[in-house]
Structures are given as structure tokens and as C-alpha cells.
N, C-alpha and C positions, 0 to 999 in steps of 0.2 A: 503493499499499500504506500509506502514512501514515495512522495512526489506524484501521486495519482489523484484523480478524482473519484471519490466513492459515490456510488448510485445506489440507493435504497429503493428497491422495487417490491416493497412489501405490499401484498394485497390487503384491502381492508378486511379486518376481523370484527372489531368493534372500535368506537372512537378511543376509548381508554387505552386499549391495547396497541393500536396502531399509530396514535399520535406521538408515541415515544421516539419514534425514527426522526420526526421533524423537531421535537422539543430538545433531544440530546444527542442526535445523530451527529452533528457537527463536533461536538466535543469527544465523542468516543472515536470518529475517524481522525481527528487531530492527534490524538494520543498515539495513533500508529503511523503518524507522518503524512496523512492526506493533506492535499492542498486546498481542497474544496469537497462539497457534497452536493448532489442533487437528489432530491426526495420525491417519490411518487406522491401525488395529491392525496390528502387523507379524506377520501370520500368513497362510499359504497358504489357509486355510479358515475359515469362520465358526464362531465359537463363542459368538455372540450375546452377547458382552460385551467390553469394551475389554481388550485385551492391552498391559499398561503395562511399562515397565522403566526402564532408564537413560537419562538426558540429561545434557547438559554446558551450562555457561555459560562465557562467556569474559569476562576482565577487561577493562574499558574498553567493553564493550557492555551497553546496558541489558538487565537480566533481565526477561523477560516471561513470564508464565503460558503453560504448555503442558500440553495434555490429550489423551489418546487417546480415540478414538470408535471404536465398532463399525464393520465393514465396511459393514452395511446403512445406518447413519447416514452415513458418508462417502458412499456411492453416492447417497443421497437428497439430500444437500446438493450434490453434482455435477449431479444432474439439475435441482435448482432453480436453480443458477447458470447452467445452459444454456438457460433459458427466456428 
């Protein structure tokens, strides 16, 4: 992961379980040396737009950029990575 962008393509389970990827995903990825994160929209159905919201940073952990992406884009990146 060092120097890479981490993509969280976690399918929606429930808001409480799935939102952790957005709220602390950048922190966890930064601990492993990631330079940024992309997070699948936290929604059970597609709205063809990224559903953004609150995220956190932690003191003494490098702050890296984080952005939400649409379900369709997350799935496309997942297919590309599986090639």
C-alpha cells in the first residue's frame, strides 16, 4: 500500500456498519502509507452521484485526501483491478 491510493469498494450492509469506511478509512490507509483513499458511496442503491459525508482524521497520523465515488465507478475499478 505505500504510495498507493486505497479504494474501499464495500457494498452497503447497513449505514452503521458501512459508514466506517468513510469515517476512518483515510486514517487506516494512512497508517499503511497510502497517499489517498476513494470510498464507494455509502448508500444501498445507486443515485449516480457520490454520497459524501463526515470523515475523521487522527492526531499523529498523516492526513491524506479522501473522496467518495459512485457505486458504478467503484464497481468499475473493482473489475479493472480483478483483471
